[in-house]
C-alpha positions in Angstrom: 76.7 57.4 78.0 77.4 60.6 76.1 76.6 63.8 77.9 75.2 67.0 76.6 78.1 69.4 76.3 75.9 72.4 76.0 74.2 71.9 79.4 76.0 74.3 81.8 74.7 75.1 85.3 74.0 78.6 86.4 76.3 80.6 88.6 77.9 84.0 89.3 79.9 85.1 86.3 81.7 88.0 84.8 85.4 88.8 84.9 84.9 92.2 86.3 82.9 90.9 89.3 85.3 88.1 90.1 87.5 90.2 92.5 84.4 91.2 94.5 83.1 87.6 94.6 86.5 86.3 95.8 86.6 89.0 98.6 83.0 88.1 99.6 84.0 84.5 99.9 87.2 85.3 102.0 85.2 87.6 104.3 82.5 85.0 105.1 82.7 81.6 103.2 79.7 80.2 105.0 77.4 83.1 104.1 78.7 83.3 100.5 78.2 79.6 99.8 74.7 79.6 101.4 73.7 82.6 99.4 74.8 81.3 96.0 73.2 77.9 96.7 69.9 79.5 97.4 70.2 81.8 94.4 71.4 79.4 91.7 70.0 76.0 92.7 71.2 72.4 93.1 74.3 72.7 90.8 76.3 76.0 90.7 79.2 76.8 88.4 82.0 78.7 90.1 85.3 79.9 88.9 88.5 80.4 90.9 91.7 81.6 89.3 90.5 80.0 86.0 89.7 76.7 87.7 86.1 75.5 87.3 84.2 74.5 90.4 80.8 72.8 90.6 79.0 73.2 93.9 76.5 70.5 94.5 73.6 71.3 96.9 71.2 68.4 96.6 71.7 65.2 98.6 71.0 63.0 95.6 73.9 64.5 93.6 76.2 64.4 96.6 75.4 60.7 97.0 76.2 60.2 93.3 79.7 61.6 93.8 80.5 60.0 97.2 78.9 56.6 96.7 77.7 55.6 93.3 80.4 57.2 91.1 83.2 57.5 93.7 85.7 55.9 91.4 85.3 58.7 88.9 86.6 61.2 91.5 89.7 61.7 93.6 90.6 64.1 96.4 90.3 67.8 95.5 92.8 70.6 95.1 92.4 71.7 98.7 93.0 68.3 100.3 96.1 67.9 98.2 97.3 71.2 99.6 97.2 69.6 103.1 99.8 67.0 102.1 102.7 68.9 103.6 100.9 68.4 107.0 99.1 65.1 106.6 101.2 63.4 104.1 99.6 60.6 102.0 97.4 59.2 104.7 93.8 58.1 104.6 92.4 61.6 104.2 94.6 62.6 101.2 95.5 59.4 99.4 93.7 58.0 96.4 93.1 54.9 94.3 94.8 51.6 95.2 97.1 53.3 97.7 94.0 54.5 99.7 92.3 51.1 99.4 95.5 49.4 100.8 95.7 51.8 103.7 92.0 51.5 104.5 92.1 47.7 104.6 95.1 47.9 106.9 93.6 50.5 109.2 90.0 49.3 109.3 90.5 46.4 111.9 91.8 48.9 114.4 88.4 50.7 114.4 86.1 47.7 114.7 83.6 47.9 117.5 85.3 45.3 119.7 88.5 47.3 119.4 87.2 50.8 120.2 85.1 49.6 123.2 88.3 49.3 125.2 88.9 53.1 124.9 85.7 54.1 126.6 87.1 54.0 130.1 90.1 56.1 129.0 87.7 58.7 127.6 85.7 58.9 130.9 88.7 58.9 133.1 90.4 61.8 131.3 87.1 63.7 131.4 86.7 63.2 135.1 90.3 64.5 135.6 89.4 67.6 133.6 86.2 68.4 135.5 88.0 67.8 138.9 90.1 70.8 138.1 87.1 73.0 137.5 85.9 75.3 140.3 82.3 76.5 140.5 82.0 80.1 139.2 85.2 79.8 137.1 85.1 81.1 133.5 86.6 78.6 131.1 87.2 78.7 127.3 85.3 75.5 126.6 86.9 75.1 123.2 90.4 75.1 124.7 89.3 72.8 127.4 87.8 70.3 124.9 90.9 70.6 122.6 93.2 69.7 125.5 90.9 66.9 126.7 90.6 65.2 123.3 94.4 65.7 122.7 95.0 63.8 126.0 92.6 61.0 124.9 93.9 60.7 121.4 97.5 60.6 122.7 96.6 57.8 125.1 94.6 55.8 122.5 97.0 56.4 119.6 100.3 56.0 121.5 99.5 54.5 124.9 101.2 57.5 126.4 100.3 60.2 128.9 100.5 63.7 127.5 103.8 65.1 128.8 105.1 68.4 127.7 106.6 66.8 124.6 103.5 65.0 123.5 101.4 68.0 124.4 103.3 69.9 121.7 101.5 67.8 119.1 98.2 69.4 119.9 99.7 72.8 120.2 101.7 72.5 116.9 98.8 70.9 115.1 96.6 73.9 116.1 99.3 76.3 114.8 99.3 74.3 111.5 95.6 74.5 111.2 95.7 78.3 111.7 98.2 78.4 108.8 95.7 76.7 106.5 93.0 79.3 107.4 94.8 81.6 104.9 93.4 80.8 101.4 96.9 81.5 99.9 98.2 78.4 101.8 96.5 76.2 99.1 98.9 77.3 96.5 102.3 75.4 96.5 104.2 78.3 95.0 103.1 80.6 97.8 104.1 78.1 100.5 107.7 78.3 99.2 107.9 82.1 99.7 109.9 82.8 102.9 107.3 84.9 104.6 107.2 84.8 108.5 104.0 82.8 108.4 105.4 80.2 106.0 108.7 79.9 108.0 106.7 79.3 111.2 104.7 76.6 109.5 107.9 74.9 108.4 109.3 75.0 111.9 106.0 73.7 113.3 106.0 70.8 110.8 109.6 69.8 111.8 108.6 69.7 115.4 105.5 67.6 114.7 107.5 65.2 112.6 110.2 64.8 115.2 107.7 63.9 117.9 105.8 61.4 115.7 108.8 59.7 114.4 110.3 59.4 117.9 107.1 57.7 119.2 107.2 55.3 116.2 110.8 54.4 116.9 110.2 53.9 120.6 107.3 51.5 119.9 109.3 49.6 117.3 112.0 49.1 119.9 109.8 48.2 122.8 107.4 46.0 120.8 103.7 45.8 120.5 103.0 42.8 122.7 100.1 43.4 125.0 99.6 47.0 123.8 96.1 47.9 122.7 96.8 51.4 121.3 96.2 52.3 117.6 99.9 52.7 116.9 100.6 49.1 117.9 97.7 47.8 115.8 98.9 49.8 112.8 102.5 48.4 113.3 101.1 44.9 113.3 98.8 45.4 110.3 99.7 43.8 107.0 98.4 44.3 103.5 97.4 41.4 101.1 101.1 40.9 100.1 102.1 40.6 103.8 103.8 44.0 103.8 103.6 46.3 106.8 103.5 50.1 107.0 106.8 52.0 106.6 107.7 54.8 109.1 106.5 57.4 106.6 103.2 55.6 106.1 102.7 55.3 109.9 103.6 59.0 110.3 101.0 60.0 107.8 98.3 57.8 109.3 99.0 59.0 112.8 99.0 62.7 111.9 95.7 62.2 110.1 94.2 60.2 113.0 95.4 62.8 115.5 93.7 65.5 113.5 90.5 63.5 113.1 90.4 62.2 116.7 91.3 65.5 118.3 90.2 68.5 116.4 86.8 67.4 115.1 85.5 65.8 118.4 86.7 68.9 120.4 84.7 71.1 118.0 81.6 69.0 118.2 81.6 69.1 122.0 82.4 72.9 122.1 79.4 73.7 119.8 77.2 71.2 121.8 77.8 73.0 125.1 77.3 76.4 123.3 73.9 75.2 122.0 72.8 73.6 125.3 73.6 76.8 127.2 71.0 78.6 125.1 68.4 75.8 125.2 67.4 75.1 128.9 64.6 72.7 127.9 66.9 70.6 125.8 69.5 70.6 128.6 66.9 69.5 131.1 65.8 66.6 128.8 69.4 65.5 128.5 70.0 65.7 132.3 66.8 63.8 133.0 68.0 61.0 130.7 71.4 60.9 132.4 69.7 60.8 135.8 67.4 57.9 134.7 70.1 55.8 133.0 73.2 56.5 135.2 71.6 57.1 138.6 74.7 59.1 139.6 77.3 56.6 138.6 80.1 57.0 136.1 79.0 56.3 132.5 80.5 53.2 130.7 80.5 51.9 127.2 77.4 49.8 127.9 75.4 53.0 128.7 75.9 54.5 125.2 73.0 52.6 123.6 70.8 53.6 126.5 71.4 57.3 126.0 69.5 58.0 122.7 68.8 61.6 123.6 72.5 62.3 124.2 73.2 60.9 120.8 70.5 63.2 119.3 72.0 66.2 121.0 75.4 65.4 119.4 73.9 64.7 116.0 71.9 67.9 116.1 75.1 69.9 117.1 76.9 68.4 114.1 74.0 69.3 111.8 74.1 73.0 112.8 77.9 73.2 113.3 79.6 70.4 111.3 83.3 70.4 112.1 84.1 69.3 108.6 82.0 71.9 106.8 82.8 71.0 103.2 84.0 68.0 101.1 85.7 68.4 97.8 86.5 66.0 94.9 88.2 66.3 91.5 86.8 64.5 88.5 89.2 61.8 87.2 87.2 61.4 84.0 84.4 63.0 82.1 81.1 62.0 83.7 77.6 63.2 84.5 76.2 64.3 87.8 72.6 65.4 88.2 72.2 65.5 84.3 75.1 68.0 84.1 78.4 67.1 82.3 81.4 67.1 84.6 84.7 67.3 82.7 87.9 65.7 83.8 89.8 68.0 86.2 86.7 69.8 87.4 86.6 70.5 91.1 83.4 69.5 92.9 82.4 71.1 96.2 79.8 69.8 98.6 79.1 71.7 101.8 77.7 70.2 104.9 77.0 73.7 106.3 74.8 74.5 103.3 72.9 71.2 103.0 72.4 70.7 106.8 70.6 74.0 106.9 68.6 73.7 103.7 64.9 74.3 104.5 63.8 71.9 101.8 65.1 69.0 104.0 65.0 70.4 107.5 62.0 72.1 109.1 63.1 75.2 111.0 66.7 74.5 109.9 68.3 77.1 112.3 66.5 75.7 115.4 68.5 73.5 117.8 66.0 70.6 118.1 67.5 67.2 119.0 63.9 65.8 119.0 63.9 65.9 115.2 66.1 62.8 115.2 63.2 60.7 116.6 60.8 61.9 114.0 59.9 59.7 111.0 60.3 62.5 108.5 63.9 62.9 109.5 64.5 59.2 109.2 63.1 59.3 105.7 65.3 62.1 104.5 67.6 61.6 101.5 70.8 59.8 102.6 73.2 62.8 102.1 70.9 65.4 103.6 73.1 64.7 106.6 76.8 63.7 106.1 79.0 65.1 108.9 81.4 62.2 108.4 81.1 62.1 104.6 79.6 59.0 102.9 80.4 56.1 100.6 83.6 54.0 100.8 85.5 57.0 102.1 83.3 57.7 105.0 85.4 58.6 108.1 87.0 55.4 109.4 86.8 56.7 112.9 83.1 57.8 112.9 82.1 55.2 115.5 85.0 56.1 117.7 84.1 59.8 117.5 80.4 59.3 118.3 81.3 57.1 121.3 83.8 59.6 122.5 81.4 62.6 122.1 78.5 60.9 123.9 80.7 59.7 126.8 82.3 63.0 127.3 79.0 64.8 127.1 77.4 62.4 129.6 80.3 62.7 132.0 80.4 66.5 132.0 76.6 67.2 131.9 75.8 64.7 134.6 77.4 66.9 137.3 78.0 70.3 135.6 76.1 73.1 134.1 77.9 75.4 131.7 76.6 78.9 131.2 77.7 81.3 128.4 79.7 84.3 129.5 77.4 87.2 128.6 78.0 89.5 125.7 80.1 87.2 123.5 79.5 86.5 119.9 80.3 83.2 118.1 82.5 84.0 115.1 83.4 81.1 112.9 86.6 80.4 111.0 86.0 77.9 108.2 89.4 76.4 107.4 90.2 72.7 107.3 87.7 72.5 110.1 85.2 75.1 111.3 86.6 76.7 114.5 85.3 79.4 116.8 87.6 82.4 116.2 87.6 83.7 119.8 86.8 80.5 121.6 83.6 79.9 123.6 83.8 81.3 127.1 81.6 79.5 129.7 81.1 79.7 133.4 81.2 76.4 135.4 78.3 75.7 137.7 77.6 72.7 139.9 74.4 71.1 138.7 71.5 71.8 141.0 67.7 71.6 141.0 65.1 69.0 142.1 64.3 65.9 140.1 60.7 67.2 139.9 61.9 70.4 138.2 63.9 68.4 135.7 61.1 66.0 134.9 58.6 68.9 134.4 60.9 70.4 131.7 61.1 67.2 129.7 57.7 67.8 128.1 58.7 71.4 127.1 59.1 72.3 123.4 62.5 73.1 121.9 63.5 76.7 122.1 64.5 78.9 119.2 68.2 78.9 118.7 69.5 82.4 119.5 71.9 82.5 116.6 75.5 83.6 116.4 
């Protein structure tokens, strides 16, 4: 169908104003994107160093790109810039190569496979909380990063996190910090021997050494009787009967480590931050845990019986989506939302912006898990909420991540109450993921209070989120 070449969306323009707009974005990407979305509408035309960007702010148009016309798009400029770190794995590959990888990896994430990891998640969480002392101040973001790194090391490699394996989490965090600099997107800049770039290269060499060593050790020892993801990927074959090479395995493992470690840790960090400001919500959660668990350790069979815990996690990911934007590049001329998209155009879709759009969410800045039980939320457009993306490229580990987040939340909140250290301010760093710049400091308390007090709070209304 021919498109109307003269139909161009609105957006900030003017060569003289570009430096200011670029600086505004660098200072606060979240505020900048929110402001231009509210100002210019569902489709916004942006320019960056001569490269056209279309920002899509309506769920229907986002669904067009991610689902109905997904073959007309490939990964965007920013994801390609991550290839030095992630290689050509599931997150960054395209076309037939991506379809081959997805088909090989998918069986490892079927429900019957990921169920076996539940006890590992709970066990490591109990080990963590056993080291906490009442009255201690902890950086809950660092605690969750270490916990999820331990879990993903065990489930990916069937290995305990020794100092060597622990370096994966430390080095991956250093690499993510490198990508917080917008200049890191540009290949030419990455080759400049600045101290930051040299540190990144050293970090990458260490990461590769650890990953390749673990692959070789597993190839030597065999996969028989091993239930970890590395063993399943080693056994996987494509339609031609070919298995993954060491390079392909490295790229998948690095991608899965990032997805299974970073994003879940962030989800839990923001969840505890929000609960600490919402005593009525916390009381409802604890009442559900008391009713379902009766003081025992949670198991995989409890997850379907904890709907409010799931709502708490979903509401946390609505307000603070770890993956805060998704990008694509047009492979061909097409049309989205009645606007022509030319081949090579970059398309940006922001979970942060859409998840807080008042057109789709009542009181969008309020932390209100109860909204997930309301009919009006169930009838929202499909991509009004897309923390894991959507369409064929939806995150392959989304079920794993939700199970992990619910079990860790239940295990910790059942016996602990986390209070925010007074006086701190949550400052966000939107990079590959959306991180808290200064961590989230919380004081550990043993959970106390009568069952009657908990039950009386269940009927209370959600509180207004205090903000950042």
